[in-house]
C-alpha positions as a Markdown table, in Angstrom:
| # | Residue | x | y | z |
|---|---|---|---|---|
| 1 | Met | -20.6 | -37.5 | 24.8 |
| 2 | Asn | -24.4 | -37.7 | 24.3 |
| 3 | Met | -26.0 | -37.3 | 20.9 |
| 4 | Val | -27.5 | -33.8 | 21.6 |
| 5 | Asp | -24.0 | -32.4 | 22.4 |
| 6 | Arg | -22.5 | -34.2 | 19.5 |
| 7 | Met | -24.8 | -32.4 | 17.0 |
| 8 | Lys | -23.5 | -28.9 | 17.7 |
| 9 | Arg | -20.0 | -27.8 | 16.9 |
| 10 | Thr | -17.7 | -26.1 | 19.4 |
| 11 | Pro | -17.9 | -22.3 | 18.7 |
| 12 | Val | -14.7 | -20.7 | 17.5 |
| 13 | Thr | -13.5 | -17.3 | 18.7 |
| 14 | Glu | -13.3 | -14.5 | 16.1 |
| 15 | Gln | -12.4 | -10.8 | 16.3 |
| 16 | Ala | -15.6 | -8.8 | 16.6 |
| 17 | Pro | -16.7 | -7.4 | 13.1 |
| 18 | Glu | -16.6 | -3.8 | 14.2 |
| 19 | Ile | -13.0 | -4.2 | 15.4 |
| 20 | Arg | -11.6 | -6.4 | 12.7 |
| 21 | Ala | -13.0 | -4.1 | 9.9 |
| 22 | Thr | -10.4 | -1.6 | 11.0 |
| 23 | Asn | -7.3 | -3.8 | 11.1 |
| 24 | Phe | -5.5 | -6.5 | 9.1 |
| 25 | Lys | -5.1 | -9.0 | 12.0 |
| 26 | Glu | -6.5 | -12.5 | 11.5 |
| 27 | Val | -10.2 | -12.7 | 11.8 |
| 28 | Cys | -10.5 | -16.2 | 13.2 |
| 29 | Leu | -8.6 | -16.7 | 16.4 |
| 30 | Gly | -9.2 | -20.5 | 16.5 |
| 31 | Tyr | -9.5 | -23.1 | 19.2 |
| 32 | Asn | -7.5 | -23.4 | 22.4 |
| 33 | Glu | -6.4 | -26.9 | 23.6 |
| 34 | Glu | -9.5 | -27.6 | 25.6 |
| 35 | Glu | -11.9 | -26.5 | 22.8 |
| 36 | Ala | -9.9 | -28.6 | 20.2 |
| 37 | Ile | -10.1 | -31.7 | 22.4 |
| 38 | Lys | -13.9 | -31.1 | 22.9 |
| 39 | Glu | -14.5 | -30.7 | 19.1 |
| 40 | Ala | -12.3 | -33.7 | 18.2 |
| 41 | Asn | -14.4 | -35.9 | 20.5 |
| 42 | Arg | -17.5 | -35.1 | 18.3 |
| 43 | Cys | -15.9 | -37.3 | 15.6 |
| 44 | Leu | -17.5 | -40.7 | 15.2 |
| 45 | Thr | -14.3 | -42.3 | 13.7 |
| 46 | Cys | -16.4 | -43.8 | 10.9 |
| 47 | Lys | -15.2 | -47.2 | 9.5 |
| 48 | Asn | -15.7 | -45.8 | 6.0 |
| 49 | Pro | -14.8 | -42.1 | 6.4 |
| 50 | Lys | -16.5 | -40.1 | 3.7 |
| 51 | Cys | -14.5 | -37.0 | 4.8 |
| 52 | Val | -11.3 | -38.5 | 3.4 |
| 53 | Glu | -13.0 | -38.9 | 0.0 |
| 54 | Gly | -13.9 | -35.2 | 0.1 |
| 55 | Cys | -10.3 | -34.1 | 0.7 |
| 56 | Pro | -8.3 | -33.4 | -2.5 |
| 57 | Val | -5.1 | -34.5 | -0.8 |
| 58 | Ala | -6.8 | -37.5 | 1.0 |
| 59 | Ile | -5.6 | -36.7 | 4.6 |
| 60 | Asp | -6.4 | -39.5 | 7.1 |
| 61 | Ile | -8.9 | -37.2 | 8.9 |
| 62 | Pro | -10.2 | -39.7 | 11.5 |
| 63 | Gly | -6.5 | -40.7 | 12.1 |
| 64 | Phe | -5.3 | -37.2 | 13.0 |
| 65 | Ile | -8.5 | -36.4 | 14.9 |
| 66 | Asp | -8.1 | -39.6 | 17.0 |
| 67 | Phe | -4.8 | -38.2 | 18.3 |
| 68 | Ala | -6.3 | -34.8 | 18.9 |
| 69 | Lys | -9.1 | -36.4 | 21.0 |
| 70 | Lys | -6.4 | -37.6 | 23.5 |
| 71 | Gly | -4.6 | -34.2 | 23.4 |
| 72 | Asn | -1.7 | -35.8 | 21.5 |
| 73 | Phe | -1.2 | -32.9 | 19.1 |
| 74 | Glu | 2.3 | -33.8 | 18.1 |
| 75 | Ser | 1.2 | -37.1 | 16.7 |
| 76 | Ala | -1.8 | -35.4 | 15.1 |
| 77 | Ala | 0.5 | -33.0 | 13.3 |
| 78 | Lys | 2.8 | -35.8 | 12.1 |
| 79 | Glu | -0.2 | -37.7 | 10.8 |
| 80 | Ile | -1.4 | -34.7 | 8.7 |
| 81 | Ala | 2.3 | -34.1 | 7.5 |
| 82 | Lys | 2.2 | -37.6 | 5.8 |
| 83 | Tyr | -0.4 | -36.1 | 3.3 |
| 84 | Ser | -0.1 | -32.3 | 3.4 |
| 85 | Ser | 2.8 | -29.9 | 3.4 |
| 86 | Leu | 0.6 | -26.8 | 4.1 |
| 87 | Pro | -1.8 | -27.7 | 6.9 |
| 88 | Ala | -1.8 | -24.2 | 8.5 |
| 89 | Val | -2.8 | -22.8 | 5.1 |
| 90 | Cys | -5.4 | -25.4 | 4.4 |
| 91 | Gly | -7.0 | -25.1 | 7.8 |
| 92 | Arg | -7.6 | -21.4 | 7.0 |
| 93 | Val | -8.5 | -21.2 | 3.3 |
| 94 | Cys | -9.9 | -24.6 | 2.2 |
| 95 | Pro | -13.6 | -24.6 | 1.2 |
| 96 | Gln | -14.2 | -27.3 | 3.9 |
| 97 | Glu | -18.0 | -27.0 | 3.7 |
| 98 | Ser | -18.0 | -28.4 | 0.2 |
| 99 | Gln | -15.2 | -30.9 | 0.8 |
| 100 | Cys | -14.3 | -32.9 | 3.9 |
| 101 | Glu | -17.0 | -31.3 | 6.2 |
| 102 | Gly | -19.6 | -31.5 | 3.4 |
| 103 | Lys | -19.2 | -35.3 | 3.5 |
| 104 | Cys | -19.2 | -35.7 | 7.4 |
| 105 | Val | -22.2 | -37.9 | 8.5 |
| 106 | Leu | -22.9 | -35.6 | 11.5 |
| 107 | Gly | -23.8 | -32.9 | 9.0 |
| 108 | Ile | -26.9 | -34.9 | 7.9 |
| 109 | Lys | -28.8 | -34.2 | 11.1 |
| 110 | Gly | -26.5 | -31.7 | 12.9 |
| 111 | Glu | -23.3 | -29.7 | 12.3 |
| 112 | Pro | -20.3 | -31.5 | 10.7 |
| 113 | Val | -17.1 | -31.8 | 12.7 |
| 114 | Ala | -15.0 | -28.6 | 12.4 |
| 115 | Ile | -12.3 | -30.4 | 10.5 |
| 116 | Gly | -10.7 | -27.2 | 9.1 |
| 117 | Lys | -10.5 | -25.5 | 12.5 |
| 118 | Leu | -9.0 | -28.7 | 14.0 |
| 119 | Glu | -6.4 | -28.8 | 11.2 |
| 120 | Lys | -5.6 | -25.1 | 11.8 |
| 121 | Phe | -5.3 | -25.7 | 15.5 |
| 122 | Thr | -3.0 | -28.7 | 15.1 |
| 123 | Ala | -0.7 | -27.0 | 12.6 |
| 124 | Asp | -0.5 | -23.8 | 14.7 |
| 125 | Trp | 0.2 | -26.0 | 17.8 |
| 126 | Ser | 3.0 | -27.9 | 16.0 |
| 127 | Arg | 4.6 | -24.6 | 14.9 |
| 128 | Arg | 4.5 | -23.0 | 18.4 |
| 129 | Asn | 6.0 | -26.2 | 19.8 |
| 130 | Asn | 8.7 | -26.7 | 17.2 |
| 131 | Val | 7.5 | -30.2 | 16.1 |
| 132 | Asp | 10.0 | -31.6 | 13.6 |
| 133 | Leu | 8.2 | -32.6 | 10.4 |
| 134 | Ser | 11.3 | -33.0 | 8.2 |
| 135 | Gln | 11.7 | -36.7 | 7.8 |
| 136 | Thr | 12.8 | -37.8 | 4.3 |
| 137 | Glu | 14.0 | -40.9 | 2.5 |
| 138 | Ala | 17.8 | -41.0 | 1.6 |
| 139 | Lys | 18.8 | -38.7 | -1.2 |
| 140 | Asn | 18.7 | -40.5 | -4.6 |
| 141 | Gly | 20.8 | -37.9 | -6.6 |
| 142 | Lys | 18.0 | -37.1 | -9.1 |
| 143 | Lys | 17.2 | -33.5 | -9.8 |
| 144 | Val | 13.7 | -32.2 | -10.3 |
| 145 | Ala | 12.8 | -28.6 | -11.2 |
| 146 | Val | 9.5 | -26.9 | -10.0 |
| 147 | Val | 8.3 | -23.7 | -11.6 |
| 148 | Gly | 6.3 | -21.5 | -9.2 |
| 149 | Ser | 6.2 | -21.5 | -5.4 |
| 150 | Gly | 2.4 | -21.4 | -5.0 |
| 151 | Pro | 0.4 | -24.2 | -3.4 |
| 152 | Ala | 0.9 | -26.6 | -6.4 |
| 153 | Gly | 4.6 | -26.1 | -6.6 |
| 154 | Leu | 5.2 | -26.2 | -2.9 |
| 155 | Thr | 3.2 | -29.4 | -2.5 |
| 156 | Cys | 4.9 | -31.1 | -5.5 |
| 157 | Ala | 8.4 | -30.0 | -4.2 |
| 158 | Gly | 7.6 | -31.2 | -0.6 |
| 159 | Asp | 6.4 | -34.6 | -1.7 |
| 160 | Leu | 9.4 | -35.2 | -4.0 |
| 161 | Ala | 11.9 | -34.1 | -1.3 |
| 162 | Lys | 10.3 | -36.6 | 1.1 |
| 163 | Lys | 11.0 | -39.3 | -1.5 |
| 164 | Gly | 14.7 | -38.3 | -1.7 |
| 165 | Tyr | 14.8 | -36.1 | -4.8 |
| 166 | Glu | 16.9 | -33.0 | -5.1 |
| 167 | Val | 14.3 | -30.3 | -5.8 |
| 168 | Thr | 14.8 | -26.7 | -6.8 |
| 169 | Ile | 11.8 | -24.3 | -7.0 |
| 170 | Phe | 12.1 | -21.4 | -9.5 |
| 171 | Glu | 9.9 | -18.4 | -8.4 |
| 172 | Ala | 9.4 | -15.3 | -10.7 |
| 173 | Leu | 8.7 | -12.9 | -7.8 |
| 174 | His | 11.1 | -11.8 | -5.0 |
| 175 | Glu | 9.0 | -13.5 | -2.3 |
| 176 | Thr | 8.1 | -17.2 | -2.1 |
| 177 | Gly | 4.5 | -18.4 | -1.8 |
| 178 | Gly | 2.7 | -17.5 | -5.0 |
| 179 | Val | -1.0 | -16.7 | -4.4 |
| 180 | Leu | -0.5 | -17.4 | -0.7 |
| 181 | Val | 1.6 | -14.2 | -0.3 |
| 182 | Tyr | 0.3 | -12.0 | -3.1 |
| 183 | Gly | -3.4 | -13.0 | -3.3 |
| 184 | Ile | -5.0 | -14.0 | 0.0 |
| 185 | Pro | -5.2 | -11.1 | 2.4 |
| 186 | Glu | -3.3 | -10.9 | 5.7 |
| 187 | Phe | -6.6 | -11.1 | 7.8 |
| 188 | Arg | -7.3 | -14.5 | 6.3 |
| 189 | Leu | -3.8 | -15.9 | 6.1 |
| 190 | Pro | -1.0 | -14.2 | 8.1 |
| 191 | Lys | 2.2 | -14.1 | 6.0 |
| 192 | Asp | 5.1 | -14.0 | 8.4 |
| 193 | Glu | 3.5 | -16.2 | 11.1 |
| 194 | Val | 1.9 | -18.8 | 8.9 |
| 195 | Val | 3.0 | -18.8 | 5.2 |
| 196 | Lys | 6.7 | -18.2 | 5.9 |
| 197 | Ala | 6.7 | -20.9 | 8.6 |
| 198 | Glu | 5.1 | -23.5 | 6.2 |
| 199 | Ile | 7.7 | -22.6 | 3.5 |
| 200 | Glu | 10.5 | -23.0 | 6.1 |
| 201 | Asn | 9.1 | -26.6 | 6.8 |
| 202 | Ile | 9.4 | -27.3 | 3.1 |
| 203 | Lys | 13.0 | -26.0 | 3.0 |
| 204 | Lys | 13.8 | -28.2 | 6.0 |
| 205 | Leu | 13.0 | -31.2 | 3.7 |
| 206 | Gly | 15.9 | -30.1 | 1.5 |
| 207 | Val | 14.1 | -28.1 | -1.1 |
| 208 | Lys | 16.1 | -25.2 | -2.6 |
| 209 | Ile | 14.2 | -22.1 | -3.7 |
| 210 | Glu | 15.5 | -19.5 | -6.3 |
| 211 | Thr | 13.5 | -16.3 | -6.5 |
| 212 | Asn | 13.6 | -13.6 | -9.2 |
| 213 | Val | 13.8 | -16.4 | -11.9 |
| 214 | Val | 11.3 | -15.9 | -14.7 |
| 215 | Ile | 11.0 | -19.2 | -16.5 |
| 216 | Gly | 10.7 | -18.4 | -20.3 |
| 217 | Arg | 12.8 | -15.3 | -19.8 |
| 218 | Thr | 15.7 | -15.8 | -17.4 |
| 219 | Ile | 15.9 | -19.5 | -18.4 |
| 220 | Lys | 13.7 | -21.8 | -20.5 |
| 221 | Ile | 12.2 | -25.2 | -19.6 |
| 222 | Asp | 14.3 | -26.9 | -22.4 |
| 223 | Glu | 17.5 | -25.3 | -20.9 |
| 224 | Leu | 16.6 | -26.7 | -17.4 |
| 225 | Ile | 16.5 | -30.2 | -18.9 |
| 226 | Lys | 19.4 | -30.0 | -21.4 |
| 227 | Glu | 21.8 | -27.8 | -19.6 |
| 228 | Glu | 21.0 | -28.0 | -15.9 |
| 229 | Asp | 20.4 | -31.8 | -15.9 |
| 230 | Phe | 16.9 | -31.7 | -14.3 |
| 231 | Lys | 15.4 | -35.1 | -15.0 |
| 232 | Ala | 11.8 | -33.8 | -14.7 |
| 233 | Val | 10.0 | -30.5 | -14.5 |
| 234 | Phe | 6.7 | -29.6 | -12.8 |
| 235 | Ile | 5.0 | -26.3 | -13.9 |
| 236 | Gly | 2.9 | -24.8 | -11.2 |
| 237 | Ser | 3.0 | -21.2 | -12.5 |
| 238 | Gly | -0.6 | -20.3 | -11.6 |
| 239 | Ala | -3.0 | -18.0 | -13.5 |
| 240 | Gly | -1.9 | -14.4 | -13.1 |
| 241 | Leu | -3.4 | -12.8 | -16.2 |
| 242 | Pro | -6.6 | -10.8 | -15.2 |
| 243 | Lys | -9.8 | -10.9 | -17.2 |
| 244 | Phe | -11.8 | -7.7 | -18.0 |
| 245 | Met | -15.4 | -7.1 | -19.2 |
| 246 | Gly | -14.5 | -5.2 | -22.4 |
| 247 | Ile | -16.8 | -2.3 | -21.5 |
| 248 | Pro | -16.0 | 1.4 | -22.3 |
| 249 | Gly | -13.9 | 3.2 | -19.7 |
| 250 | Glu | -12.2 | 0.1 | -18.4 |
| 251 | Asn | -8.7 | 1.6 | -18.8 |
| 252 | Ala | -9.4 | 4.7 | -16.8 |
| 253 | Asn | -7.4 | 5.7 | -13.7 |
| 254 | Gly | -9.0 | 4.1 | -10.7 |
| 255 | Val | -9.8 | 0.8 | -12.3 |
| 256 | Phe | -7.9 | -2.2 | -10.9 |
| 257 | Ala | -7.7 | -5.9 | -11.6 |
| 258 | Ala | -8.4 | -7.6 | -8.3 |
| 259 | Asn | -5.1 | -9.5 | -8.3 |
| 260 | Glu | -3.1 | -6.2 | -9.0 |
| 261 | Phe | -4.9 | -4.5 | -6.1 |
| 262 | Leu | -4.4 | -7.5 | -3.7 |
| 263 | Thr | -0.7 | -7.8 | -4.8 |
| 264 | Arg | 0.0 | -4.2 | -4.0 |
| 265 | Val | -1.6 | -4.5 | -0.6 |
| 266 | Asn | -0.2 | -7.9 | 0.4 |
| 267 | Leu | 3.2 | -8.2 | -1.2 |
| 268 | Met | 4.1 | -4.5 | -1.2 |
| 269 | Lys | 2.5 | -4.0 | 2.3 |
| 270 | Ala | 0.4 | -1.1 | 1.2 |
| 271 | Tyr | -1.8 | -1.6 | 4.3 |
| 272 | Lys | 1.2 | -0.7 | 6.6 |
| 273 | Glu | 1.5 | 3.0 | 7.3 |
| 274 | Asp | 5.3 | 3.0 | 7.2 |
| 275 | Tyr | 5.5 | 1.4 | 3.8 |
| 276 | Val | 6.0 | 3.7 | 0.8 |
| 277 | Thr | 3.8 | 1.7 | -1.6 |
| 278 | Pro | 0.5 | 3.5 | -1.3 |
| 279 | Val | -2.6 | 2.3 | -3.1 |
| 280 | Asn | -4.9 | 5.0 | -4.4 |
| 281 | Ile | -8.2 | 3.7 | -3.3 |
| 282 | Gly | -11.3 | 5.9 | -3.4 |
| 283 | Lys | -14.1 | 6.6 | -0.9 |
| 284 | Lys | -16.6 | 4.4 | -2.6 |
| 285 | Val | -15.4 | 1.2 | -4.4 |
| 286 | Ala | -17.3 | -1.2 | -6.7 |
| 287 | Ile | -15.9 | -4.7 | -6.8 |
| 288 | Val | -17.3 | -6.5 | -9.8 |
| 289 | Gly | -17.6 | -10.3 | -9.3 |
| 290 | Gly | -18.8 | -12.7 | -6.6 |
| 291 | Gly | -16.0 | -15.2 | -5.9 |
| 292 | Asn | -13.5 | -15.5 | -3.0 |
| 293 | Val | -11.2 | -13.0 | -4.7 |
| 294 | Ala | -14.0 | -10.5 | -4.9 |
| 295 | Met | -14.7 | -10.9 | -1.2 |
| 296 | Asp | -11.0 | -10.5 | -0.4 |
| 297 | Ala | -10.8 | -7.3 | -2.5 |
| 298 | Ala | -13.9 | -5.9 | -0.9 |
| 299 | Arg | -12.9 | -6.7 | 2.7 |
| 300 | Thr | -9.4 | -5.2 | 1.9 |
| 301 | Ala | -10.9 | -2.0 | 0.5 |
| 302 | Leu | -13.1 | -1.7 | 3.5 |
| 303 | Arg | -10.1 | -1.9 | 5.8 |
| 304 | Leu | -8.3 | 0.8 | 3.8 |
| 305 | Gly | -11.2 | 3.1 | 4.7 |
| 306 | Ser | -13.6 | 2.7 | 1.7 |
| 307 | Glu | -17.3 | 2.0 | 1.4 |
| 308 | Ala | -17.1 | -1.3 | -0.5 |
| 309 | His | -19.9 | -2.7 | -2.8 |
| 310 | Ile | -19.9 | -6.2 | -4.3 |
| 311 | Val | -21.6 | -5.9 | -7.8 |
| 312 | Tyr | -22.7 | -9.3 | -9.0 |
| 313 | Arg | -25.0 | -10.1 | -11.9 |
| 314 | Arg | -26.7 | -13.2 | -10.3 |
| 315 | Ser | -28.6 | -13.6 | -7.1 |
| 316 | Ala | -27.1 | -14.0 | -3.5 |
| 317 | Glu | -27.8 | -17.8 | -3.6 |
| 318 | Glu | -25.5 | -18.1 | -6.6 |
| 319 | Leu | -22.5 | -16.2 | -5.2 |
| 320 | Pro | -19.6 | -18.6 | -5.9 |
| 321 | Ala | -17.5 | -17.4 | -2.8 |
| 322 | Arg | -17.3 | -19.6 | 0.3 |
| 323 | Ala | -20.2 | -19.2 | 2.7 |
| 324 | Glu | -17.8 | -18.2 | 5.5 |
| 325 | Glu | -16.3 | -15.4 | 3.3 |
| 326 | Val | -19.7 | -14.0 | 2.4 |
| 327 | His | -20.9 | -14.2 | 6.0 |
| 328 | His | -17.7 | -12.4 | 7.2 |
| 329 | Ala | -18.1 | -9.7 | 4.5 |
| 330 | Arg | -21.7 | -9.1 | 5.4 |
| 331 | Glu | -20.9 | -8.9 | 9.2 |
| 332 | Glu | -18.1 | -6.3 | 8.4 |
| 333 | Gly | -20.5 | -4.0 | 6.4 |
| 334 | Ile | -19.8 | -4.9 | 2.8 |
| 335 | Ile | -22.8 | -3.8 | 0.7 |
| 336 | Phe | -24.1 | -6.4 | -1.8 |
| 337 | Asp | -25.5 | -5.0 | -5.1 |
| 338 | Ile | -26.8 | -8.3 | -6.6 |
| 339 | Leu | -28.6 | -8.8 | -9.9 |
| 340 | Thr | -26.6 | -5.8 | -11.2 |
| 341 | Asn | -24.3 | -5.7 | -14.3 |
| 342 | Pro | -21.9 | -2.9 | -15.3 |
| 343 | Thr | -22.2 | -1.6 | -18.8 |
| 344 | Glu | -19.8 | 1.4 | -18.8 |
| 345 | Ile | -17.2 | 3.0 | -16.5 |
| 346 | Leu | -17.8 | 6.8 | -16.5 |
| 347 | Val | -14.6 | 8.9 | -16.7 |
| 348 | Asp | -14.0 | 12.6 | -15.7 |
| 349 | Glu | -12.0 | 15.2 | -17.7 |
| 350 | Asn | -8.7 | 14.1 | -16.0 |
| 351 | Gly | -9.2 | 10.4 | -16.9 |
| 352 | Trp | -10.3 | 9.2 | -13.5 |
| 353 | Val | -13.4 | 7.1 | -12.6 |
| 354 | Lys | -16.4 | 9.2 | -11.7 |
| 355 | Gly | -19.2 | 6.5 | -11.8 |
| 356 | Met | -20.4 | 3.3 | -13.3 |
| 357 | Ser | -23.4 | 2.7 | -15.5 |
| 358 | Cys | -25.3 | -0.5 | -14.6 |
| 359 | Met | -28.3 | -2.6 | -15.6 |
| 360 | Arg | -30.6 | -4.5 | -13.3 |
| 361 | Met | -30.7 | -8.3 | -14.1 |
| 362 | Glu | -33.2 | -11.1 | -13.6 |
| 363 | Leu | -32.6 | -14.8 | -13.6 |
| 364 | Gly | -33.9 | -16.9 | -16.5 |
| 365 | Glu | -33.6 | -20.6 | -17.2 |
| 366 | Pro | -30.5 | -22.6 | -16.0 |
| 367 | Asp | -27.5 | -22.7 | -18.4 |
| 368 | Ala | -25.1 | -25.5 | -19.1 |
| 369 | Ser | -23.5 | -25.1 | -15.7 |
| 370 | Gly | -26.9 | -25.5 | -14.0 |
| 371 | Arg | -26.9 | -21.9 | -12.8 |
| 372 | Arg | -29.8 | -19.7 | -13.9 |
| 373 | Ser | -28.7 | -17.3 | -16.7 |
| 374 | Pro | -29.0 | -13.6 | -15.9 |
| 375 | Lys | -31.0 | -11.5 | -18.4 |
| 376 | Val | -31.2 | -7.7 | -18.6 |
| 377 | Val | -34.3 | -6.0 | -17.2 |
| 378 | Glu | -35.2 | -3.5 | -20.0 |
| 379 | Gly | -35.2 | 0.2 | -19.1 |
| 380 | Ser | -33.4 | -0.5 | -15.8 |
| 381 | Glu | -30.2 | 1.6 | -16.4 |
| 382 | Phe | -28.8 | 3.5 | -13.5 |
| 383 | Val | -25.5 | 5.1 | -12.4 |
| 384 | Met | -23.5 | 4.0 | -9.4 |
| 385 | Asp | -21.6 | 6.9 | -7.8 |
| 386 | Val | -18.2 | 5.3 | -7.3 |
| 387 | Asp | -14.6 | 6.6 | -7.7 |
| 388 | Thr | -12.8 | 3.2 | -7.9 |
| 389 | Val | -13.7 | -0.1 | -9.7 |
| 390 | Ile | -12.0 | -3.4 | -9.0 |
| 391 | Met | -12.6 | -6.1 | -11.6 |
| 392 | Ser | -12.7 | -9.6 | -10.1 |
| 393 | Leu | -13.8 | -11.7 | -13.0 |
| 394 | Gly | -11.2 | -14.5 | -12.8 |
| 395 | Thr | -7.7 | -15.0 | -14.3 |
| 396 | Ser | -6.0 | -17.1 | -16.9 |
| 397 | Pro | -2.5 | -18.4 | -17.2 |
| 398 | Asn | 0.3 | -16.1 | -18.5 |
| 399 | Pro | 1.3 | -17.5 | -22.0 |
| 400 | Leu | 5.0 | -16.9 | -21.4 |
| 401 | Ile | 6.0 | -20.5 | -20.4 |
| 402 | Ser | 3.8 | -22.2 | -23.1 |
| 403 | Ser | 5.1 | -19.8 | -25.8 |
| 404 | Thr | 8.7 | -20.4 | -25.0 |
| 405 | Thr | 8.5 | -24.2 | -24.6 |
| 406 | Glu | 8.6 | -26.4 | -27.7 |
| 407 | Gly | 6.0 | -29.2 | -27.9 |
| 408 | Leu | 3.9 | -28.0 | -24.9 |
| 409 | Asp | 0.3 | -28.1 | -25.9 |
| 410 | Ile | -2.3 | -25.5 | -24.5 |
| 411 | Asn | -6.0 | -25.1 | -25.0 |
| 412 | Lys | -8.0 | -22.1 | -26.2 |
| 413 | Trp | -7.9 | -20.6 | -22.7 |
| 414 | Gln | -4.1 | -20.6 | -22.7 |
| 415 | Cys | -4.1 | -23.4 | -20.1 |
| 416 | Ile | -1.5 | -26.1 | -20.3 |
| 417 | Ile | -3.0 | -29.5 | -21.3 |
| 418 | Ala | -2.2 | -32.2 | -18.8 |
| 419 | Asp | -3.7 | -35.6 | -17.9 |
| 420 | Glu | -5.0 | -36.6 | -14.5 |
| 421 | Asn | -1.5 | -37.2 | -13.2 |
| 422 | Gly | -0.2 | -33.9 | -14.6 |
| 423 | Leu | 1.7 | -35.3 | -17.6 |
| 424 | Thr | 1.8 | -32.7 | -20.4 |
| 425 | Ser | 2.4 | -33.3 | -24.2 |
| 426 | Lys | 6.2 | -33.1 | -23.5 |
| 427 | Ile | 7.9 | -36.1 | -21.9 |
| 428 | Gly | 9.3 | -35.4 | -18.4 |
| 429 | Val | 7.3 | -32.2 | -18.1 |
| 430 | Tyr | 4.3 | -32.2 | -15.7 |
| 431 | Ala | 1.9 | -29.4 | -14.8 |
| 432 | Gly | -0.9 | -28.7 | -12.3 |
| 433 | Gly | -2.9 | -26.1 | -10.4 |
| 434 | Asp | -4.2 | -22.9 | -12.0 |
| 435 | Ala | -1.8 | -23.2 | -15.0 |
| 436 | Val | -3.8 | -26.2 | -16.1 |
| 437 | Thr | -7.3 | -25.5 | -14.7 |
| 438 | Gly | -7.4 | -21.7 | -14.8 |
| 439 | Ala | -8.2 | -20.0 | -11.5 |
| 440 | Ala | -9.4 | -22.5 | -8.9 |
| 441 | Thr | -8.7 | -23.2 | -5.2 |
| 442 | Val | -5.5 | -23.6 | -3.1 |
| 443 | Ile | -6.4 | -27.2 | -2.2 |
| 444 | Leu | -7.2 | -28.3 | -5.7 |
| 445 | Ala | -3.8 | -26.9 | -6.8 |
| 446 | Met | -2.2 | -28.9 | -3.9 |
| 447 | Gly | -4.0 | -32.0 | -5.0 |
| 448 | Ala | -2.6 | -31.5 | -8.5 |
| 449 | Gly | 0.9 | -31.0 | -7.1 |
| 450 | Lys | 0.6 | -34.2 | -5.1 |
| 451 | Lys | -0.6 | -36.3 | -8.0 |
| 452 | Ala | 2.2 | -35.0 | -10.2 |
| 453 | Ala | 4.8 | -35.7 | -7.5 |
| 454 | Ala | 3.7 | -39.4 | -7.4 |
| 455 | Ala | 3.7 | -39.6 | -11.2 |
| 456 | Ile | 7.2 | -38.0 | -11.5 |
| 457 | Asp | 8.5 | -40.5 | -8.9 |
| 458 | Glu | 7.1 | -43.4 | -10.9 |
| 459 | Tyr | 8.5 | -42.0 | -14.1 |
| 460 | Leu | 12.0 | -41.5 | -12.7 |
| 461 | Arg | 12.1 | -44.9 | -11.0 |
């Protein structure tokens, strides 16, 4: 391959914006075999691969791509499986541009290798071709409990099962997958086809999953250890408690927290016409926030027939969402009202949203995070004519587990305090993912689950 060809990535097929904006099918259709081999051959197989340093679960990226170059997708899938239990998820939802692909040397003068799309292709190929990824060490008879079946819990459980532990996951909801099933929309991450298949792979390692078990209510952490004989516990219970602005009118009818809205649509299938879990979404919706969850909520509202506005108090350059998500949202017709901050939700005589008072903002000097602080433009008040408001301002951990577990330290944000290996203030109890960091990404939660699994293995040996 000559250097000119090597600089440009192989284009990936997507549903056209005007078609996908009306359905919940997956936006990115991905590579076929020929395209995957072509894209894999752009990789330089660096001796000191920076892409691996950029991956929170340290996948041997040149290793799996090397197999893909030759069309040996089974070996590529088995190579990824040594490091990741959720490749079909990661290939779709990881912020690759700031991780593996952000470190690719081809990105200095051209376009980085499409590592995420190659991972997606490899995982999908292995699922369609029934590749067996269930190799484990002999059972060692030691029991470990995992709280929560989101990305942190699934990763920790999968890694420990591979090492021979008897792992049981306790999930509060009726469906397994955590944020993968209730948070990320179908058009980004298909539930039956992708998420359920990845969870089945983890079950094939011998992991047991018990749903409808609310740790702290149904059973407490201390009881798992003392009465159920679990030798260690990993808490990956996520961050499901929504944050609000504290402005007047926030508890009106027609105001949603983004995670409540997305849970109704995803888990309760409100997007399917034959399901009796409607979601009362209006004709014009304001989504307050600029992260990935805000993009997910806006793109979901659009597909349910609304005119959707992203209302964000900083500039477009500072939107924290992934570049791909913002690009897809713009293509689909989401309207961006940037440098805009709500001050009050206006309510009609029946208690329903009838509008939202806002102020225009301008950017001042950078704050502690390095982002420029937004300041109010005096005299710039105006009213947005909306009938639904979705607050997407982040989430924090539910205090149920920390308040029912003796000796488990938390910080002022209700997050469980854990060291770099996930060890908490309580011996034998580890934690990771959003329960420790507050709302973050799927892959960082997976990285935390992976580190904790290694630490638990060392502790129990």
